[in-house]
N, C-alpha and C positions, 0 to 999 in steps of 0.2 A: 737582314737587310743591310745594305751597304750604308756607309756614312753619308754619301752624297744623296741617297734616296731619303734618308731621315732629314737631311738639311732641306730638301725640297718640301717635305711635309711640314717642316717647321715654318717655312715661308708661307705656306698655305694657311696654317693655323694662325700665324701672326696677322696675315691679311684679313682673315675672317674676324679675328678679335678686334682689329682696328675698324673694320666695317661696322661691327656691332656697337662699338663705343661711339662711332660717328653717328649712328642712328639714335641711340638712347641718351647721349650726353645733352643734346638740346632740350629734351623733355625734362631731364633732371635739373638743368640750370633754370629753365623757365618755371619749374615748380617752386624753386627757392626764391626767385626774384620777382615773382608775380605779386600784384597788389592783392591784399586780402579783402574780399568783398563782404559787405554786411547786408546788402539788399538781395536776399535769396529769392524773393518772388520774381523779381525782374531777371535774375540770372537764369532761371529755368524756363523762360519764355522761348518759343521757337525762333523768333527773330529779335535778337536783343540789339537795339540801336539807340535806346534812350527815348524813343517815342512810344507813348502808350498805344497799344494796338486797338483798332476799332473794326468791327464786323469780323468776317472771316477772310482769310487770305485768298480763298477761292473766289471771292466776289470781285477781286481786283484783277483786271485784265491788262496785260502788257500789249503794246503795239507790235504788229508783225515785223516792223523794221528791227526791233531788238533781236528777234530770232534769226532774221536773215543775216544781220551783222555777225551774230555769233556763229552761224553756220559757215559763213565766208571765212571768218577767222580760223575756225577749226579745220576747214579744208586746206587753207594755205599753211597752217601750222604743220599738219601731217605731211603735206607735199614737200615742204622744206626739209623735213626729216629724211625724205628719200634722196635728197641731194648728197648726203654724206656717203651712203654706200655706192651711189653711182660715181661719185668722184673717186672713191677708192678703187673701183673696178677700172676706171679709165686712167688710173695712174700706173697701170702695168705696161709692160713692153708690147703686149699683144695689140694694143690700140694706140694709134698715133695721137699725140697731144692735140693736134688741130681738130681731129674728128671728135675727141672727147669734149673739148671746149665748145665746139659748134653744137653738139647734141645737148650739152647743158644749157646753152643759150636758147635753143629751140624749146626745151622744157620750161625754162623760166619765161620765155615769150608766150607760150600757151597759157601759163598761169597769169601773166599780165593781161592777156586778152580777156580772161575771166573777170579781172578787176575792172577793165574798161567796160565790159558788158554790164556788170552790176552798177557801175557808175552811170551809164547811159539809162538804165532802167530806174534810176533814182533811189537806189537802196541806201546810199550814203547821205541823202538829204533827210533831215529830221523835220517833221511837221511841228510847228510851234502851236502850243495850246493857247487859245484866246480866253482870257478870263473875263 
């Protein structure tokens, strides 16, 4: 192999080593700086929040608005991720900038209509519990 090919492989190996270090270094640091717990019974509970559990978790039901809110967030989070490849494609010389920007605005406008629809249906209003 030529020296330039070996240099390219060296860059790949260094990049992979740096990625591996970036992944495992936070775990190592957090292991050494974490507080040492002495309450082992609470530590192994399914939901540790400092409150003693009562009944089974399956007996507690969340309102449907929590799920709708989570689904709307998930849909918009995924849709926003599509903006990056679309913006990359429209950055080429094959598509005029005006067309690319207008299509991006149409895409974001359709997403905004979904938010307006959910708002009109009352998804974002939380019912208050009366005690």
